[in-house]
ZAMARGU-4260 file (C-alpha; in steps of 0.2 Angstrom, whole numbers, plus 5000, padded with zeros to 4 digits):
<rodrens>
0) 5128/5344/5845 | 5129/5363/5849 | 5113/5370/5856 | 5103/5382/5847 | 5108/5400/5851
5) 5109/5417/5843 | 5126/5419/5835 | 5125/5438/5836 | 5124/5436/5855 | 5142/5436/5862
10) 5136/5431/5880 | 5127/5416/5872 | 5142/5411/5863 | 5153/5412/5878 | 5141/5402/5888
15) 5140/5388/5875 | 5159/5387/5875 | 5160/5386/5894 | 5147/5373/5895 | 5154/5361/5882
20) 5172/5363/5889 | 5167/5360/5907 | 5156/5345/5903 | 5168/5337/5891 | 5166/5319/5896
25) 5147/5320/5897 | 5145/5328/5881 | 5157/5316/5872 | 5147/5301/5879 | 5131/5309/5873
30) 5138/5313/5856 | 5143/5295/5854 | 5126/5289/5860 | 5117/5300/5848 | 5128/5295/5833
35) 5126/5276/5837 | 5107/5277/5840 | 5104/5287/5824 | 5115/5276/5813 | 5111/5259/5821
40) 5102/5253/5805 | 5116/5257/5793 | 5125/5243/5784 | 5142/5248/5791 | 5137/5248/5809
45) 5126/5233/5808 | 5141/5223/5801 | 5152/5226/5816 | 5141/5229/5831 | 5128/5215/5828
50) 5114/5224/5837 | 5125/5231/5852 | 5126/5249/5851 | 5134/5254/5868 | 5151/5262/5870
55) 5159/5246/5876 | 5154/5237/5860 | 5159/5251/5849 | 5176/5252/5856 | 5178/5233/5856
60) 5171/5228/5839 | 5173/5244/5828 | 5190/5245/5819 | 5201/5260/5818 | 5202/5264/5800
65) 5210/5275/5787 | 5202/5282/5771 | 5208/5267/5761 | 5199/5256/5773 | 5183/5266/5770
70) 5185/5271/5752 | 5173/5257/5745 | 5158/5264/5755 | 5162/5282/5748 | 5163/5275/5731
75) 5147/5266/5732 | 5138/5282/5738 | 5146/5292/5724 | 5140/5279/5712 | 5122/5281/5718
80) 5119/5268/5731 | 5108/5274/5746 | 5116/5285/5759 | 5110/5273/5773 | 5124/5261/5770
85) 5134/5273/5782 | 5122/5287/5788 | 5104/5289/5793 | 5102/5306/5784 | 5105/5311/5766
90) 5123/5315/5761 | 5121/5332/5753 | 5138/5334/5747 | 5155/5325/5746 | 5169/5337/5752
95) 5185/5335/5743 | 5201/5336/5753 | 5217/5346/5747 | 5225/5329/5741 | 5242/5336/5745
100) 5246/5326/5760 | 5242/5309/5753 | 5244/5313/5734 | 5225/5310/5730 | 5210/5320/5736
105) 5199/5311/5747 | 5180/5313/5747 | 5172/5315/5764 | 5153/5314/5766 | 5143/5328/5773
110) 5125/5330/5778 | 5115/5346/5779 | 5114/5345/5798 | 5132/5343/5800 | 5135/5358/5789
115) 5123/5368/5800 | 5133/5362/5815 | 5149/5368/5807 | 5142/5385/5805 | 5137/5385/5823
120) 5155/5381/5827 | 5161/5397/5817 | 5149/5408/5828 | 5160/5404/5843 | 5173/5416/5836
125) 5162/5431/5839 | 5167/5434/5857 | 5186/5434/5852 | 5195/5451/5852 | 5194/5454/5833
130) 5179/5457/5822 | 5181/5443/5810 | 5180/5446/5791 | 5184/5431/5781 | 5200/5430/5771
135) 5204/5430/5753 | 5195/5414/5747 | 5192/5406/5730 | 5177/5395/5724 | 5183/5380/5716
140) 5175/5372/5701 | 5163/5359/5708 | 5160/5342/5700 | 5148/5329/5702 | 5148/5310/5705
145) 5141/5298/5693 | 5125/5299/5703 | 5124/5318/5703 | 5130/5321/5720 | 5140/5338/5722
150) 5159/5337/5725 | 5165/5353/5733 | 5178/5360/5745 | 5173/5366/5762 | 5176/5384/5757
155) 5166/5382/5742 | 5152/5375/5753 | 5153/5390/5763 | 5152/5402/5749 | 5138/5393/5741
160) 5128/5394/5757 | 5130/5413/5756 | 5124/5414/5739 | 5108/5404/5743 | 5104/5412/5760
165) 5087/5418/5760 | 5087/5428/5777 | 5100/5435/5789 | 5110/5420/5795 | 5126/5417/5804
170) 5135/5417/5788 | 5128/5434/5783 | 5133/5441/5800 | 5151/5435/5797 | 5152/5440/5779
175) 5143/5457/5780 | 5159/5467/5781 | 5168/5456/5769 | 5155/5459/5756 | 5157/5477/5758
180) 5176/5475/5754 | 5175/5462/5740 | 5158/5457/5733 | 5153/5439/5735 | 5152/5437/5716
185) 5171/5441/5715 | 5175/5428/5728 | 5164/5415/5719 | 5172/5418/5702 | 5178/5401/5696
190) 5194/5409/5688 | 5205/5411/5702 | 5217/5423/5694 | 5204/5435/5689 | 5196/5433/5707
195) 5212/5436/5716 | 5216/5451/5705 | 5199/5459/5708 | 5199/5455/5727 | 5215/5464/5728
200) 5209/5479/5718 | 5193/5480/5729 | 5205/5479/5745 | 5216/5493/5738 | 5202/5504/5733
205) 5195/5503/5751 | 5211/5502/5760 | 5205/5513/5774 | 5191/5501/5778 | 5201/5485/5779
210) 5203/5479/5797 | 5210/5462/5794 | 5219/5452/5780 | 5221/5434/5778 | 5220/5418/5769
215) 5216/5400/5774 | 5235/5396/5775 | 5250/5406/5778 | 5257/5399/5761 | 5242/5405/5752
220) 5243/5422/5760 | 5261/5424/5754 | 5255/5419/5736 | 5243/5433/5737 | 5257/5445/5742
225) 5268/5438/5728 | 5254/5441/5716 | 5252/5459/5722 | 5271/5461/5718 | 5268/5455/5700
230) 5253/5466/5697 | 5254/5481/5708 | 5258/5493/5693 | 5243/5487/5683 | 5232/5488/5698
235) 5238/5506/5701 | 5234/5510/5682 | 5216/5503/5685 | 5214/5514/5700 | 5221/5529/5691
240) 5210/5527/5676 | 5195/5521/5684 | 5194/5506/5672 | 5198/5488/5675 | 5210/5479/5664
245) 5204/5471/5648 | 5209/5454/5652 | 5196/5454/5667 | 5182/5446/5657 | 5172/5436/5669
250) 5155/5443/5671 | 5155/5441/5690 | 5171/5450/5692 | 5166/5464/5680 | 5150/5466/5689
255) 5157/5465/5706 | 5172/5477/5703 | 5160/5489/5694 | 5152/5493/5711 | 5169/5501/5717
260) 5179/5506/5702 | 5167/5519/5696 | 5179/5534/5694 | 5197/5538/5691 | 5207/5541/5708
265) 5225/5546/5703 | 5228/5552/5721 | 5225/5534/5728 | 5235/5526/5714 | 5250/5537/5718
270) 5250/5533/5736 | 5249/5514/5732 | 5263/5516/5719 | 5274/5525/5730 | 5273/5511/5743
275) 5275/5497/5731 | 5290/5505/5721 | 5301/5505/5737 | 5316/5494/5737 | 5310/5484/5752
280) 5293/5477/5754 | 5295/5476/5773 | 5279/5481/5782 | 5270/5482/5765 | 5254/5476/5772
285) 5253/5489/5786 | 5259/5502/5774 | 5245/5498/5761 | 5231/5495/5774 | 5235/5507/5788
290) 5220/5502/5798 | 5222/5483/5798 | 5223/5475/5815 | 5230/5458/5811 | 5234/5444/5798
295) 5224/5428/5800 | 5230/5412/5793 | 5234/5394/5798 | 5252/5395/5804 | 5254/5379/5813
300) 5263/5363/5808 | 5272/5364/5791 | 5264/5382/5789 | 5276/5388/5803 | 5290/5390/5791
305) 5281/5405/5783 | 5279/5415/5799 | 5295/5425/5797 | 5289/5431/5780 | 5272/5435/5787
310) 5280/5445/5800 | 5291/5454/5788 | 5277/5459/5776 | 5265/5463/5791 | 5277/5475/5799
315) 5272/5470/5817 | 5254/5466/5814 | 5248/5451/5825 | 5248/5434/5815 | 5233/5424/5822
320) 5227/5407/5818 | 5209/5405/5824 | 5204/5386/5822 | 5210/5369/5818 | 5199/5358/5807
325) 5198/5347/5792 | 5186/5341/5779 | 5182/5327/5791 | 5177/5338/5805 | 5180/5355/5814
330) 5190/5352/5830 | 5195/5366/5841 | 5196/5385/5843 | 5211/5396/5847 | 5204/5405/5862
335) 5220/5416/5864 | 5221/5423/5846 | 5235/5436/5851 | 5246/5422/5856 | 5263/5420/5847
340) 5261/5409/5831 | 5273/5397/5839 | 5263/5396/5855 | 5246/5393/5846 | 5235/5380/5854
345) 5217/5375/5850 | 5204/5371/5863 | 5193/5356/5858 | 5175/5359/5856 | 5168/5342/5862
350) 5151/5343/5854 | 5158/5343/5836 | 5161/5324/5835 | 5167/5309/5845 | 5185/5311/5848
355) 5198/5297/5852 | 5217/5297/5851 | 5231/5286/5847 | 5247/5290/5856 | 5262/5294/5844
360) 5279/5289/5850 | 5294/5288/5839 | 5308/5277/5845 | 5324/5286/5838 | 5335/5271/5843
365) 5331/5260/5829 | 5319/5270/5818 | 5304/5260/5824 | 5287/5269/5826 | 5279/5263/5842
370) 5262/5270/5837 | 5259/5254/5828 | 5245/5245/5836 | 5243/5258/5850 | 5229/5259/5863
375) 5215/5271/5858 | 5210/5283/5872 | 5196/5295/5875 | 5197/5314/5874 | 5198/5318/5892
380) 5211/5305/5895 | 5225/5313/5885 | 5241/5318/5895 | 5249/5335/5894 | 5266/5335/5884
385) 5261/5319/5874 | 5258/5318/5856 | 5242/5310/5848 | 5234/5306/5832 | 5215/5310/5832
390) 5202/5297/5828 | 5185/5304/5824 | 5167/5298/5823 | 5156/5310/5815 | 5137/5313/5812
395) 5140/5312/5794 | 5145/5293/5793 | 5164/5292/5798 | 5168/5279/5811 | 5184/5278/5821
400) 5193/5287/5806 | 5211/5292/5808 | 5214/5310/5803 | 5233/5307/5801 | 5238/5323/5810
405) 5249/5324/5826 | 5243/5335/5840 | 5253/5339/5856 | 5243/5342/5872 | 5248/5359/5879
410) 5235/5360/5893 | 5216/5360/5897 | 5203/5373/5896 | 5190/5368/5910 | 5190/5349/5906
415) 5193/5350/5887 | 5211/5347/5881 | 5221/5360/5871 | 5232/5355/5857 | 5246/5361/5847
420) 5246/5355/5829 | 5263/5347/5826 | 5261/5341/5808 | 5256/5325/5798 | 5259/5308/5806
425) 5269/5303/5791 | 5286/5297/5786 | 5291/5309/5772 | 5308/5302/5769 | 5316/5285/5772
430) 5331/5275/5764 | 5336/5262/5776 | 5332/5261/5795 | 5330/5280/5795 | 5312/5288/5796
435) 5311/5306/5794 | 5294/5313/5799 | 5287/5330/5793 | 5291/5338/5809 | 5309/5332/5809
440) 5311/5338/5791 | 5303/5355/5795 | 5314/5358/5810 | 5330/5353/5800 | 5326/5365/5786
445) 5322/5379/5799 | 5339/5377/5806 | 5347/5378/5789 | 5338/5392/5781 | 5345/5404/5795
450) 5362/5403/5785 | 5353/5412/5771 | 5349/5428/5781 | 5367/5436/5781 | 5365/5435/5762
455) 5348/5444/5761 | 5340/5428/5755 | 5325/5419/5761 | 5317/5402/5758 | 5301/5404/5749
460) 5296/5386/5749 | 5303/5368/5749 | 5299/5350/5746 | 5309/5334/5746 | 5311/5316/5739
465) 5322/5301/5740 | 5334/5298/5726 | 5337/5280/5723 | 5345/5282/5706 | 5362/5278/5713
470) 5369/5269/5728 | 5367/5273/5742 | 5351/5283/5740 | 5351/5301/5747 | 5338/5314/5752
475) 5335/5328/5739 | 5328/5345/5744 | 5320/5357/5732 | 5322/5375/5737 | 5314/5391/5730
480) 5324/5406/5736 | 5318/5424/5737 | 5324/5440/5744 | 5318/5454/5755 | 5327/5467/5744
485) 5321/5470/5726 | 5332/5464/5712 | 5343/5454/5723 | 5353/5440/5714 | 5345/5423/5720
490) 5360/5412/5717 | 5370/5410/5733 | 5388/5404/5733 | 5390/5386/5732 | 5398/5385/5749
495) 5383/5393/5757 | 5371/5379/5751 | 5384/5366/5755 | 5384/5372/5773 | 5365/5372/5772
500) 5365/5354/5767 | 5377/5349/5781 | 5366/5359/5794 | 5350/5349/5788 | 5360/5333/5791
505) 5366/5338/5808 | 5348/5342/5813 | 5341/5325/5808 | 5340/5311/5821 | 5354/5299/5826
510) 5348/5285/5815 | 5350/5296/5800 | 5367/5302/5805 | 5373/5284/5809 | 5367/5279/5792
515) 5377/5293/5784 | 5393/5291/5795 | 5395/5274/5801 | 5384/5262/5791 | 5387/5272/5775
520) 5370/5267/5768 | 5364/5285/5765 | 5372/5296/5753 | 5376/5315/5755 | 5360/5326/5756
525) 5357/5337/5740 | 5349/5354/5739 | 5342/5358/5721 | 5338/5377/5720 | 5323/5379/5708
530) 5319/5395/5698 | 5306/5408/5705 | 5288/5402/5702 | 5293/5384/5702 | 5281/5380/5717
535) 5267/5390/5709 | 5269/5377/5694 | 5269/5363/5706 | 5253/5370/5714 | 5245/5372/5697
540) 5248/5354/5694 | 5239/5348/5709 | 5225/5360/5706 | 5223/5352/5689 | 5220/5336/5698
545) 5206/5342/5708 | 5215/5351/5723 | 5207/5368/5728 | 5218/5384/5727 | 5212/5389/5744
550) 5215/5373/5752 | 5232/5369/5744 | 5247/5365/5755 | 5264/5362/5748 | 5268/5343/5750
555) 5284/5341/5760 | 5288/5325/5750 | 5284/5322/5732 | 5283/5305/5724 | 5272/5308/5709
560) 5282/5307/5694 | 5274/5321/5684 | 5276/5333/5699 | 5295/5328/5700 | 5297/5331/5682
565) 5290/5349/5685 | 5302/5352/5699 | 5317/5344/5689 | 5313/5355/5674 | 5315/5371/5685
570) 5332/5367/5694 | 5345/5380/5692 | 5359/5374/5703 | 5363/5359/5714 | 5374/5357/5730
575) 5379/5342/5740 | 5384/5341/5758 | 5403/5339/5758 | 5404/5336/5777 | 5399/5320/5786
580) 5387/5323/5800 | 5392/5318/5818 | 5386/5302/5826 | 5393/5295/5842 | 5387/5279/5851
585) 5384/5288/5867 | 5370/5298/5859 | 5359/5283/5859 | 5363/5278/5877 | 5360/5296/5883
590) 5343/5297/5875 | 5337/5281/5885
</rodrens>
């Protein structure tokens, strides 16, 4: 656990970071010892460890698990059984994950002590170059389990903590400037549309005071920009008249916006209108918020596809990604926030949990994933250049729990490894022997979308599926297109999309290309262009099933039938690859 220290003291924060990274092995051992000794009497640990709670017994007897292996324990707690079946301290809330990676949201246990530890983790940002003001956030309607236990997203937990704070705390320090820009009652409005509108309105009214813009993920920041594109004229009208639109009816929003929209300001409205009405929205963020120093959002893994659009709208503003974490635990900090998005690495904070790793190796010769039954290694034993899936043991009752992410070791800071987030350790598409992982698909689409640039088109978002309705089955990509130029026709020529199909296929591995060309057990790849807003409809579907707007990430593969119906209903054109990708026998031999 992080030691107690003053979060406002930058020297104290740096000292803590230096200590925990220098003494990584000792701290990891003490973290595991603390977790096991505290939770020795829990039903879960007793069942596996049989009274032996040393590190060796832990590694020998405790299985490495997934959420499905652990679900029964979570369900029992949700239904009112005592928390001590997994943890020695009360579970105060169940955190709900986004649910877009696996299709169904997970419920992750959290204690009050662990929440305090996460707050301390956030304080380690303070010595970094930028004064941090939290991004556009949304409170998600919380629910309760049958036993009355709150179910919330992590972001909602943070916002709730601010509302109930009784003295100046770390959260107050971090949110003080944010609250001056957009009142907390607006951010905590459960109606996300009204909340987004009013947060933008506050930001425009105080455009000169905004030093940083952002959102939890790159995709959600772009959704805010698109929302601004749809509502800027109405926002200008509100500023010009000094009166908010009649459809803003939520009491929290009305109260919050009333603190800033108190009088007509036609001069400001004209400035904003002049910028937004230009044909191109290049550098619109810098133009509307001239004193902004950066855009902050997660831009690693599947979010990297959005970097070009962030840079386009940002007009040269640095795009920074400060930390890597999940509902299960917070993991690492980006101690070089001004690094290029493609070079972002996160330095592990060894005191946050006990970390182990499964090495991930993909055997491209036969599609076999050699990460099956791998050896589990400690945090300090990872090797630079290798890929791993993290396995965490937390203070809130998770034991040897697989996160499902793939991290690449880029180096060490003192004795703590630094990781680049690659993506999810998940096969998103497969027909026969081929196994296309999230990273493979993202790289292939990145190559193909370059063909759109000469036509002033950009790829807004995408997902995929396998179509087995005919033989042989084939990959289907759903693409939503946009343009950097207003009123641009969003229907590229068929030959352009056919070339995009071929480029995707050429970028996939040799197992896929062999299946297409030689074995002929994979059909031509298909791109279906969907109408503008289709991916917003997809997001709304997942949100209706319990996903948070702030945490939502577009799934790179869709299997849910209802979600597929939404996508199919929005298709405006279809194109197949008319060429067969190359594959030669020597490719396999040269890769050995």
